[in-house]
mmCIF entry with sequence, helices, sheets and N, C-alpha, C, O atoms, coordinates in Angstrom:
data_MODEL
# 
_entry.id   MODEL 
# 
_entity.id                         1 
_entity.type                       polymer 
_entity.pdbx_number_of_molecules   1 
# 
_entity_poly.entity_id                      1 
_entity_poly.type                           'polypeptide(L)' 
_entity_poly.nstd_linkage                   no 
_entity_poly.nstd_monomer                   no 
_entity_poly.pdbx_seq_one_letter_code       
;(UNK)(UNK)(UNK)(UNK)(UNK)(UNK)(UNK)(UNK)(UNK)(UNK)(UNK)(UNK)(UNK)(UNK)(UNK)(UNK)
(UNK)(UNK)(UNK)(UNK)(UNK)
;
_entity_poly.pdbx_seq_one_letter_code_can   XXXXXXXXXXXXXXXXXXXXX 
_entity_poly.pdbx_strand_id                 A 
# 
loop_
_entity_poly_seq.entity_id 
_entity_poly_seq.num 
_entity_poly_seq.mon_id 
_entity_poly_seq.hetero 
1 1  UNK n 
1 2  UNK n 
1 3  UNK n 
1 4  UNK n 
1 5  UNK n 
1 6  UNK n 
1 7  UNK n 
1 8  UNK n 
1 9  UNK n 
1 10 UNK n 
1 11 UNK n 
1 12 UNK n 
1 13 UNK n 
1 14 UNK n 
1 15 UNK n 
1 16 UNK n 
1 17 UNK n 
1 18 UNK n 
1 19 UNK n 
1 20 UNK n 
1 21 UNK n 
# 
_struct_asym.id          A 
_struct_asym.entity_id   1 
# 
_struct_conf.conf_type_id            HELX_P 
_struct_conf.id                      HELX_P1 
_struct_conf.pdbx_PDB_helix_id       AA1 
_struct_conf.beg_label_comp_id       UNK 
_struct_conf.beg_label_asym_id       A 
_struct_conf.beg_label_seq_id        6 
_struct_conf.pdbx_beg_PDB_ins_code   ? 
_struct_conf.end_label_comp_id       UNK 
_struct_conf.end_label_asym_id       A 
_struct_conf.end_label_seq_id        20 
_struct_conf.pdbx_end_PDB_ins_code   ? 
_struct_conf.beg_auth_comp_id        UNK 
_struct_conf.beg_auth_asym_id        A 
_struct_conf.beg_auth_seq_id         6 
_struct_conf.end_auth_comp_id        UNK 
_struct_conf.end_auth_asym_id        A 
_struct_conf.end_auth_seq_id         20 
_struct_conf.pdbx_PDB_helix_class    1 
_struct_conf.details                 ? 
_struct_conf.pdbx_PDB_helix_length   15 
# 
_struct_conf_type.id          HELX_P 
_struct_conf_type.criteria    ? 
_struct_conf_type.reference   ? 
# 
loop_
_atom_site.group_PDB 
_atom_site.id 
_atom_site.type_symbol 
_atom_site.label_atom_id 
_atom_site.label_alt_id 
_atom_site.label_comp_id 
_atom_site.label_asym_id 
_atom_site.label_entity_id 
_atom_site.label_seq_id 
_atom_site.pdbx_PDB_ins_code 
_atom_site.Cartn_x 
_atom_site.Cartn_y 
_atom_site.Cartn_z 
_atom_site.occupancy 
_atom_site.B_iso_or_equiv 
_atom_site.pdbx_formal_charge 
_atom_site.auth_seq_id 
_atom_site.auth_comp_id 
_atom_site.auth_asym_id 
_atom_site.auth_atom_id 
_atom_site.pdbx_PDB_model_num 
ATOM 1  N N  . UNK A 1 1  ? 0.803   -1.244 0.038  1.00 0.00 ? 1  UNK A N  1 
ATOM 2  C CA . UNK A 1 1  ? 0.023   -0.056 -0.031 1.00 0.00 ? 1  UNK A CA 1 
ATOM 3  C C  . UNK A 1 1  ? 0.862   1.238  0.059  1.00 0.00 ? 1  UNK A C  1 
ATOM 4  O O  . UNK A 1 1  ? 1.954   1.225  0.628  1.00 0.00 ? 1  UNK A O  1 
ATOM 5  N N  . UNK A 1 2  ? 0.362   2.338  -0.494 1.00 0.00 ? 2  UNK A N  1 
ATOM 6  C CA . UNK A 1 2  ? 1.129   3.565  -0.495 1.00 0.00 ? 2  UNK A CA 1 
ATOM 7  C C  . UNK A 1 2  ? 1.036   4.336  0.799  1.00 0.00 ? 2  UNK A C  1 
ATOM 8  O O  . UNK A 1 2  ? 0.382   3.866  1.731  1.00 0.00 ? 2  UNK A O  1 
ATOM 9  N N  . UNK A 1 3  ? 1.626   5.436  0.901  1.00 0.00 ? 3  UNK A N  1 
ATOM 10 C CA . UNK A 1 3  ? 1.689   6.324  2.033  1.00 0.00 ? 3  UNK A CA 1 
ATOM 11 C C  . UNK A 1 3  ? 0.399   7.205  2.135  1.00 0.00 ? 3  UNK A C  1 
ATOM 12 O O  . UNK A 1 3  ? 0.376   8.299  1.569  1.00 0.00 ? 3  UNK A O  1 
ATOM 13 N N  . UNK A 1 4  ? -0.660  6.753  2.837  1.00 0.00 ? 4  UNK A N  1 
ATOM 14 C CA . UNK A 1 4  ? -1.942  7.395  2.823  1.00 0.00 ? 4  UNK A CA 1 
ATOM 15 C C  . UNK A 1 4  ? -1.849  8.504  3.913  1.00 0.00 ? 4  UNK A C  1 
ATOM 16 O O  . UNK A 1 4  ? -2.382  9.595  3.710  1.00 0.00 ? 4  UNK A O  1 
ATOM 17 N N  . UNK A 1 5  ? -1.209  8.251  5.011  1.00 0.00 ? 5  UNK A N  1 
ATOM 18 C CA . UNK A 1 5  ? -1.131  9.316  6.044  1.00 0.00 ? 5  UNK A CA 1 
ATOM 19 C C  . UNK A 1 5  ? -1.673  8.753  7.401  1.00 0.00 ? 5  UNK A C  1 
ATOM 20 O O  . UNK A 1 5  ? -2.089  7.602  7.528  1.00 0.00 ? 5  UNK A O  1 
ATOM 21 N N  . UNK A 1 6  ? -1.626  9.663  8.378  1.00 0.00 ? 6  UNK A N  1 
ATOM 22 C CA . UNK A 1 6  ? -2.108  9.225  9.740  1.00 0.00 ? 6  UNK A CA 1 
ATOM 23 C C  . UNK A 1 6  ? -3.623  9.100  9.701  1.00 0.00 ? 6  UNK A C  1 
ATOM 24 O O  . UNK A 1 6  ? -4.158  8.166  10.299 1.00 0.00 ? 6  UNK A O  1 
ATOM 25 N N  . UNK A 1 7  ? -4.338  9.989  9.030  1.00 0.00 ? 7  UNK A N  1 
ATOM 26 C CA . UNK A 1 7  ? -5.833  9.866  8.978  1.00 0.00 ? 7  UNK A CA 1 
ATOM 27 C C  . UNK A 1 7  ? -6.261  8.589  8.335  1.00 0.00 ? 7  UNK A C  1 
ATOM 28 O O  . UNK A 1 7  ? -7.208  7.931  8.765  1.00 0.00 ? 7  UNK A O  1 
ATOM 29 N N  . UNK A 1 8  ? -5.503  8.228  7.233  1.00 0.00 ? 8  UNK A N  1 
ATOM 30 C CA . UNK A 1 8  ? -5.887  6.925  6.612  1.00 0.00 ? 8  UNK A CA 1 
ATOM 31 C C  . UNK A 1 8  ? -5.617  5.764  7.587  1.00 0.00 ? 8  UNK A C  1 
ATOM 32 O O  . UNK A 1 8  ? -6.467  4.884  7.719  1.00 0.00 ? 8  UNK A O  1 
ATOM 33 N N  . UNK A 1 9  ? -4.511  5.736  8.245  1.00 0.00 ? 9  UNK A N  1 
ATOM 34 C CA . UNK A 1 9  ? -4.149  4.739  9.134  1.00 0.00 ? 9  UNK A CA 1 
ATOM 35 C C  . UNK A 1 9  ? -5.166  4.566  10.243 1.00 0.00 ? 9  UNK A C  1 
ATOM 36 O O  . UNK A 1 9  ? -5.598  3.465  10.583 1.00 0.00 ? 9  UNK A O  1 
ATOM 37 N N  . UNK A 1 10 ? -5.530  5.744  10.798 1.00 0.00 ? 10 UNK A N  1 
ATOM 38 C CA . UNK A 1 10 ? -6.418  5.729  11.918 1.00 0.00 ? 10 UNK A CA 1 
ATOM 39 C C  . UNK A 1 10 ? -7.817  5.252  11.439 1.00 0.00 ? 10 UNK A C  1 
ATOM 40 O O  . UNK A 1 10 ? -8.478  4.500  12.156 1.00 0.00 ? 10 UNK A O  1 
ATOM 41 N N  . UNK A 1 11 ? -8.262  5.668  10.270 1.00 0.00 ? 11 UNK A N  1 
ATOM 42 C CA . UNK A 1 11 ? -9.610  5.358  9.705  1.00 0.00 ? 11 UNK A CA 1 
ATOM 43 C C  . UNK A 1 11 ? -9.636  3.765  9.529  1.00 0.00 ? 11 UNK A C  1 
ATOM 44 O O  . UNK A 1 11 ? -10.582 3.071  9.900  1.00 0.00 ? 11 UNK A O  1 
ATOM 45 N N  . UNK A 1 12 ? -8.493  3.281  8.924  1.00 0.00 ? 12 UNK A N  1 
ATOM 46 C CA . UNK A 1 12 ? -8.417  1.904  8.654  1.00 0.00 ? 12 UNK A CA 1 
ATOM 47 C C  . UNK A 1 12 ? -8.514  1.113  9.934  1.00 0.00 ? 12 UNK A C  1 
ATOM 48 O O  . UNK A 1 12 ? -9.240  0.120  9.983  1.00 0.00 ? 12 UNK A O  1 
ATOM 49 N N  . UNK A 1 13 ? -7.772  1.540  11.027 1.00 0.00 ? 13 UNK A N  1 
ATOM 50 C CA . UNK A 1 13 ? -7.760  0.819  12.291 1.00 0.00 ? 13 UNK A CA 1 
ATOM 51 C C  . UNK A 1 13 ? -9.169  0.919  12.876 1.00 0.00 ? 13 UNK A C  1 
ATOM 52 O O  . UNK A 1 13 ? -9.633  -0.051 13.475 1.00 0.00 ? 13 UNK A O  1 
ATOM 53 N N  . UNK A 1 14 ? -9.856  2.022  12.734 1.00 0.00 ? 14 UNK A N  1 
ATOM 54 C CA . UNK A 1 14 ? -11.233 2.181  13.260 1.00 0.00 ? 14 UNK A CA 1 
ATOM 55 C C  . UNK A 1 14 ? -12.091 1.199  12.664 1.00 0.00 ? 14 UNK A C  1 
ATOM 56 O O  . UNK A 1 14 ? -12.819 0.515  13.383 1.00 0.00 ? 14 UNK A O  1 
ATOM 57 N N  . UNK A 1 15 ? -12.073 1.050  11.303 1.00 0.00 ? 15 UNK A N  1 
ATOM 58 C CA . UNK A 1 15 ? -12.924 0.196  10.531 1.00 0.00 ? 15 UNK A CA 1 
ATOM 59 C C  . UNK A 1 15 ? -12.630 -1.226 10.944 1.00 0.00 ? 15 UNK A C  1 
ATOM 60 O O  . UNK A 1 15 ? -13.568 -2.003 11.123 1.00 0.00 ? 15 UNK A O  1 
ATOM 61 N N  . UNK A 1 16 ? -11.396 -1.603 11.102 1.00 0.00 ? 16 UNK A N  1 
ATOM 62 C CA . UNK A 1 16 ? -11.110 -2.938 11.428 1.00 0.00 ? 16 UNK A CA 1 
ATOM 63 C C  . UNK A 1 16 ? -11.628 -3.270 12.886 1.00 0.00 ? 16 UNK A C  1 
ATOM 64 O O  . UNK A 1 16 ? -12.126 -4.360 13.169 1.00 0.00 ? 16 UNK A O  1 
ATOM 65 N N  . UNK A 1 17 ? -11.469 -2.256 13.765 1.00 0.00 ? 17 UNK A N  1 
ATOM 66 C CA . UNK A 1 17 ? -12.037 -2.410 15.149 1.00 0.00 ? 17 UNK A CA 1 
ATOM 67 C C  . UNK A 1 17 ? -13.540 -2.728 15.099 1.00 0.00 ? 17 UNK A C  1 
ATOM 68 O O  . UNK A 1 17 ? -14.014 -3.657 15.752 1.00 0.00 ? 17 UNK A O  1 
ATOM 69 N N  . UNK A 1 18 ? -14.246 -1.965 14.340 1.00 0.00 ? 18 UNK A N  1 
ATOM 70 C CA . UNK A 1 18 ? -15.723 -2.080 14.247 1.00 0.00 ? 18 UNK A CA 1 
ATOM 71 C C  . UNK A 1 18 ? -15.986 -3.458 13.657 1.00 0.00 ? 18 UNK A C  1 
ATOM 72 O O  . UNK A 1 18 ? -16.858 -4.150 14.184 1.00 0.00 ? 18 UNK A O  1 
ATOM 73 N N  . UNK A 1 19 ? -15.279 -3.936 12.564 1.00 0.00 ? 19 UNK A N  1 
ATOM 74 C CA . UNK A 1 19 ? -15.494 -5.194 11.904 1.00 0.00 ? 19 UNK A CA 1 
ATOM 75 C C  . UNK A 1 19 ? -15.186 -6.404 12.863 1.00 0.00 ? 19 UNK A C  1 
ATOM 76 O O  . UNK A 1 19 ? -15.729 -7.500 12.723 1.00 0.00 ? 19 UNK A O  1 
ATOM 77 N N  . UNK A 1 20 ? -14.218 -6.100 13.907 1.00 0.00 ? 20 UNK A N  1 
ATOM 78 C CA . UNK A 1 20 ? -13.902 -7.183 14.756 1.00 0.00 ? 20 UNK A CA 1 
ATOM 79 C C  . UNK A 1 20 ? -14.952 -7.379 15.873 1.00 0.00 ? 20 UNK A C  1 
ATOM 80 O O  . UNK A 1 20 ? -14.971 -8.428 16.517 1.00 0.00 ? 20 UNK A O  1 
ATOM 81 N N  . UNK A 1 21 ? -15.829 -6.371 16.106 1.00 0.00 ? 21 UNK A N  1 
ATOM 82 C CA . UNK A 1 21 ? -16.809 -6.544 17.095 1.00 0.00 ? 21 UNK A CA 1 
ATOM 83 C C  . UNK A 1 21 ? -17.769 -7.594 16.680 1.00 0.00 ? 21 UNK A C  1 
ATOM 84 O O  . UNK A 1 21 ? -18.709 -7.897 17.415 1.00 0.00 ? 21 UNK A O  1 
# 
């Protein structure tokens, strides 16, 4: 993957956390 940035990383982590629930 490319360098999206902190916002992209945080958003991805948030989505992963929600999906893990």
